[in-house]
N, C-alpha and C positions, 0 to 999 in steps of 0.2 A: 391436084395431087400433091401430097406432102413430100418433103425431102426423103423421109424414111421410105415411102412407097416407091419413089423414083429409084432409090438405091436397091430396093428389093427387086424391082423389075430388071435392073441391070444385072444384078446377081443371078437372076433366073435365066438370063440369056447366056451366061457363062457356064455351060454344061460341064466344063472340065474342072470346075471348082468343087471340092468335096463338101459334104454336109457339115463336117467339123469346121471348115473354114467359114461357112455361112454363119454358124453359131457364134464364131469369134467376132465376125463383122457385126452381127446383131448386138452382141454384148458391148462392143466398143461404141456403137451408136447409142445404146441406152445410157451408157456412162456419160457420153457427151451431152445428151439431152438433159440428164440430171444436173450436170455441171452448169449448163447454160441456164437452166431454171433457177438454180441456187444463186448464180451470179446476178441474174436479173432481180431476184428478191433482195440480194445484198445491196445492189445499186439503188433500188427503190428505198431501202431502209436508210442508206447513207444520205440520199437526197432529203429525206424527211428530217434527219438529224441536222443537216445543214440549215434547212429552213427554220427548224425549231431553235437552233442556236442563234441565227440571225434575228429571229423574233424576240428571243430573250434579251439579246444585247441591244438591239436598236428599236424594237417595238414597244408598245405599251405593256407594262407589267401587271396592270389591273386584271382581276378575275371577275369583275362585276359584269353581270349579264347585260347591263345597259351598254357597256363598251362594245359588246358583240352584237348589239341590237337584236337580242333574242326576246321574244314575248314570254311573259311569265304567267300565262293563262292556261289553266287545265280545266277542261269541261268534258262532257260526254262524247263530243266528237273526237277528242284526243285519244279515246280508248280504242278506236278502230285502228287497224294496222295500215290502212291506206292513208296516204298523205292528203291533208285537206286541200281543197281547191283555193287558189289564191284569189283574193278580191281586193279592190281598192275602194277607199271611201274618203271623200273630201269633207273636212270639218272646218267651218268658219265660225269665229267668235271674236268678240272684242273684250278688252279688259282695261281697267283703269290703271294707268302707270303710277306706281307708288313712288313718292319722292323720298329718297333716302337722305338721312342727315349726314353731314360731313364728319361728325365726331361720334364714335361709338365706344370710346374707351371708358371702362369702369374705374373711377378713381376713388371710390368710396372707402376702400380699405387702406389707402396710403396715408402716411403722415402729412400733416398740413402745417404750413407756415404762412401766417397772415401778414401781408404787407399793405398798409393803408396809404394811399396816395391822396392826401388831403390838400385843400387850399390853405394858403397861409392866412394868418389872422387879418392881414390888410385886404386880402382878396375876398374875404367873407363879408365885406361891406359893399353894398350896391352903390352905383354911381349917384343914386338919388340920396344916399346917406343912410338908408335903412340897413339893419343887420340881416344878413341872409339866414334863412331857416333850413335845416336839413329835412328833406322830404323823402329820402331813400338813398340807395346806393347801387351801383352797378358792380357785379362781381364776375370776373373772368378767371379761368384756370390755366396755369402753365405748368407742365410737368418738368421737373428738374432732376438731375442725377448727381448724387454726392459720391465722389470718388472713394474707392475702398481705402482703408487706412491699415497700415501694419504698425503696431506699437509694441513696445517692450514693457512688460509688467514686472516691476521689481518687487520681489517678496522679501520684505525686511523683517528680520527676526531679532528684536532686541534681546540681548543676553544679560542675565542677572547672576550675581554671585553672592555667596555668603562667605565673608572673610574668615569667620570662625570655623565653619564646616568645610571650607574650600570646595564648594560645589558650584556648578554653573547650571542655570535653568533658563529655558527659552520656549516659546510657543512653537508648535509644529507648523510647518508650511503645508499648503494644499498639495496633495499627491498628484504627480503627473500620470497621464494614462499608462505610460510604461517607462522604465528607468532610462536615464541618460538621454532624454528627449527634451529639447528646448521648446518644442512646439506645444501650445495649449490644445486642449480637446477641440476648441472652436476652430483653430487653424487646421488641425488634422482633418476635421470634418469637412472643412471647405475644400481641401485638396481631394478628398475621397469623393465628394459630391460632384466636383467638376470633372473628375475622371470617369466615374461610373454612371452618373446620371446625365451629365452634359457632354460626355465623350471627348473631353479635352485632354490630350496626352500630357504626360508629366514634363516633357521637354518644353512644351509650349507654356505650361504653367511656370516653369523656371524662368523663361524669358519675360513673362508678365511680372513676376516678382522682381526681376532685375530692373524693369522699368519703373517700379515703385520704390527703388532705392535699396533693395536687399537681394544680394546674390545667393540663391539657394540652388545648389547643383541638383539636377534631376534625379541622381542616384540617392541623394538625401531624401528627396520627396518620396522616392520609392521605398526607402527604409521606413518612413513614417507610415505609409499605406500598409505595408506588410506587417509592421508592428501593431497597427490597429487591428488588423485581421487576426493576428496571433492572440491578442488579449481577449478578443471576442469569440474565440474558437469554442468556448462552452455553449454559446448560443447555437452554433452549428450542430453540436451533439443534441441539443434540446429540439432542434428542428427534425432531426432524424427520428427522435422518439415520438413525434407527432403522427407518424404513419400508423401507429397503433390506435390513435384517437380520431382518425378521420375515416370516412366511408367512401368518398368520391375523389378519384385522382385522374388527372390527365398526364400523359408522359410523352416526351419528344426529345430529340437530340439534334445538335447542329455542329458542323465541323469547325475547327480552329487550328491554325498552324502553331506548332511548338518549335521554339528555336533550339533547345537542347533536350532531347535529341531532335534533330531537324526532321520532323514528320508531321503528319496530320493527326491531331487528337480530336476529341469530341466533348462538347459540353452537354451533359444530360440534364434535363429539366423535369421536375415533378411538381404538378400544380394541384393543390387541394382546394376545391371550391365548395367545401362544406361551409355553409353560412356561419357556423359557430367557430370554425377553425380554418380560416382561409389563409393559405401561405403558398410560397413558391420556393423550392429548394433546387439550387443548381449544384451539380457535381461534375468535376472534370475527370476525364479518364483518357488514356492514350489509345484505347481500343473502342470498337463499336460492338463488342461481343455481347451476346444476350445475357451473359453472366452478370453484367453490371446492374440492369434492372432487377434481375433475380435476387441479387444480394441486397439491394436497397429495399425492395418490397417483399422480402422473405417472410415477414410477419404481417403483411397487409391482408386484410379481409374486407372486401367490399367491391366497388364498381370501378373498373379501370378502362379508360378510353385512350386509344393510340391510333397511329396510322397502321398500314399493313406490313410494316417491317418485320422480318422473320425473327429478329432478336427478342421479340416479345412472345414467341411461341410457347415457351415453358410456362409463362404466366397465363396464357390462353388455356393451357391444359390443367391449370391449378383449380381444383373444385371450390376453393375458398374465394376465388376471384371471378367475377362476372365481367366478361370482356365486351367492349363496344368498338365499332369502327368509326371512321371519319369520312363523312360525305364530301368535305372540302377536297380531300386527296382524290377521291373518285371523280369529282367534277373537274378537277384540274387536268386530269388526263384527257378528258373529252375536249376541254378548252384548247389543249395543245394540238389536237387533231384539227380543230376548226382553224387555228392559226396557221398550221402547216399548209392547209389547203386554201390559203388566201382568204381567210374569213368566210369560207363557204358554209353558210348556215343551213343549206337545204339538204345536207346529207344526214347520215345516221347519227353522227356525233352531235350535230345541231339539234336534231330531234330529241336526243337524250338530255341535252342541256335544258331544253324547254321543260321537260318533265321533272328534272332535278330542281330547276328553278321553282317549280310549283311546290316542291317539298319545302323549300326555304320560305316561300310565301306563307305557307301554313304556319311555320315556326314564328314568323313575324306577327301573324294574326293572333297567336296564342301566347305571346311573350309575357303578358302580365297575369296569366292564369296560375292557379295553384298547381302543386305537383300532381294531384289526382285529376284535376280537370285537363291538364296538359296530356296526360296519358290517355284519357277518354277521347279527347279531340283527335289525338294521333291515331287511335284505333279506328275512329270513324272516317277520317279524311286522308291520313297518310298511308294507311295499310293498303287500300285499293290502288293507290298510285304506285306504291312499291311493287305490288304484284304485277302491275302493267309494265313497269320499267324492266323488271327481270324477265318477264315474258318476251319482251321485245329484244332484250340483250341476248337471250338464248337463241334467237333466230338470226342474229347477225353473224356472218361468216367472213372472217378477215384473217390474213396471214398473221401468225402468232407474233412475229417480230416487228410488224408494222405498229404505228402509233395507235391505230384503232384497235388492233389485236391486243395490245398491252392494256388498253383501257378496259376492254371486255374481260380479259383474263383477271385483272385486278378486281373488278366488280364481282365476278363469279366466285373467285377464291375468298372474298371478304363478305359474301352474301349474308351468312348468319349474323355477322357482327354489324353489318350496315343496317340490318333490319331490326335488330334487337332494341334499339333506342325507343321504339314506339310503345314499349311496355313499361318504360321507366320515365316518369315525368320529370325527375330530377336531372336526367342526363341530357346533354346538348346534342344537336344533330352532328356536330363536328368538334374537333379539338382545337378550333381556332383561338380559343382563349389562351392556351399555352403558347401558341405561336406568337400571339401578341406580347406575351411576357418575354419571349426570346428576342423579339425585334430590337429592344434597346441594346442588347448585347451585339446583335448583328450590325447595328449602326456604329457602335463603338469600335467594332472590329475593323471597319473601313478606315478608322483613324490610326489605331495603334498596330494594326496588321497582324501581330503575332503575340504570343505569351512566351516568357523566358523559359520556364520549365514547369514540370507537373506540380511541384510544391507551390510555386507562386500562383499558378493557375487556379488551384483549389482555394487559396486565400482570396483571390479575386472573386471566385464563385460565391464565397460566403458574403462578401460585401454586396454583390449583385443580388443575392437572395434577400438580404435584409432591406435593401432599398426598394426592391419590387414588392416585397411583402408589406412594407409601409404603405405603398401606393394602393395596394389591394384593400387595405384597412383604413384608408383616409387618415393616415398618420404622416405628418411632415417629416421627410427623411432627414433633413438637416437638424431639426430640433431633437429628433430621436437619437441620431448617432452621437451628437454632442452629449446628450444625457447618459447614454449607456457607456460611452468612453470614460466619463467621470465616475462610473460605477465599476470600472475594471478591477480595482483593488478589492472591492467588496465581493466581486465574483470570485476572485482568486482566493480570498480568505473564507469563502463559502458563507458569507454573511447575507447573501441574497440568492434566491433560487433563479438560475438562468431562464427557466421556462416563463417566469413572471415578467421577464424583460423582453420576450418575443413581441414583435409589433402587433400581433393579433390579440395578445393578452395584456399588454402593458397598460397601466393607468395613465391616460393622457394628461390628467391634471398635474402630474409630476413635473412636466416640462413645458406646458403651454402657459 
């Protein structure tokens, strides 16, 4: 007998209590039952968040299915709703142990300095009196490091005068990247590369310079970096214009702390992976409002891939934009469920991960296919699997606030966008490419922790954009930045078109 039934029995024995009082008691009981139910759900949710937080902080961060020991096999048996019977199989085999060499470094591209360690002339005579003949030589390699040098270049301008005309004439010296800067384009490039590619904060670079005999305050280094971004700002405008010339874009955002004002801002990232115009554009903004991507992509007409963030909703409604979802984000939510439950892979989340893993296996198998062949293969292999996944997801009943409930809700809300990729061979199954482009920024953020203000953050975003776009187009970022910094005055005088200096379009022979 439940507590409610016991209380009802007690109330029934009290004949002197009126019907109105009985209704009041029943209402109070119902309220308490609802409160207890809600509190139990809240406690369960908080326990899940604690487990998930502990896993993220102390557990493995990898999302690979191998780390969860999930099979990536999809066959006809997987299409049934019942769980397959477990079976064990013992496999025995022998293999030849491959002997690995001790040295695997490729030194073919390094400068070489030949040191010959030869016998003296007297040692080339044998004890019998005969002259020794050279029959060969042994060569061994040793890798050496030449310490960086900081030097001063004196630009001397001899002056000539005409005594009769009283005029003075001299040759012009090379222009600096920007006025009143003692640093050459090469030195500025070195500071920029170390900060934005190698994630070395400016105060550490200042200490390194001091150890080399030159005291450069870190605020001076900061002025050089910001000055470089300022003179290259026309390249940022040229990157914005490329949204009119590309058809495929991935978008994402990541938080970053701003010192003035002290709050959380966001670095927005837009990645074009059109083979003929591949670039990455970073833009900083103090808010995460949907108006940011709406403004940047207001004239974009093509295929857009994002996660499920609601800030992209206006773009999803835009008839000129075809929107796609990200299976990485969907899979990640099921991975969290498995981790919360102690890596229990036998539940519903583990089953979903097996099927999602099969989708990724199909993508791996068709990686080298043409755009048309990829779409046909997806129609044949991925579509039945997607139908199965969502058929099973719709049968799962979980509290909406639980980790599993959130995973289910995400998939159902994103269903049309998660399934659309199978019709477009040029689209990826996820937007992991843009996450890979954001990763260098995230690594650097751990070193320098915050940005000073919105203006400096956007200048830094430009330098990140140029460096990452160089990598996407197999352009050496150091050689590129040194070259374009030396072109800064031509850009200002409009003697060169900024678009022609973008990493995806620049003539590499100019600086290689």
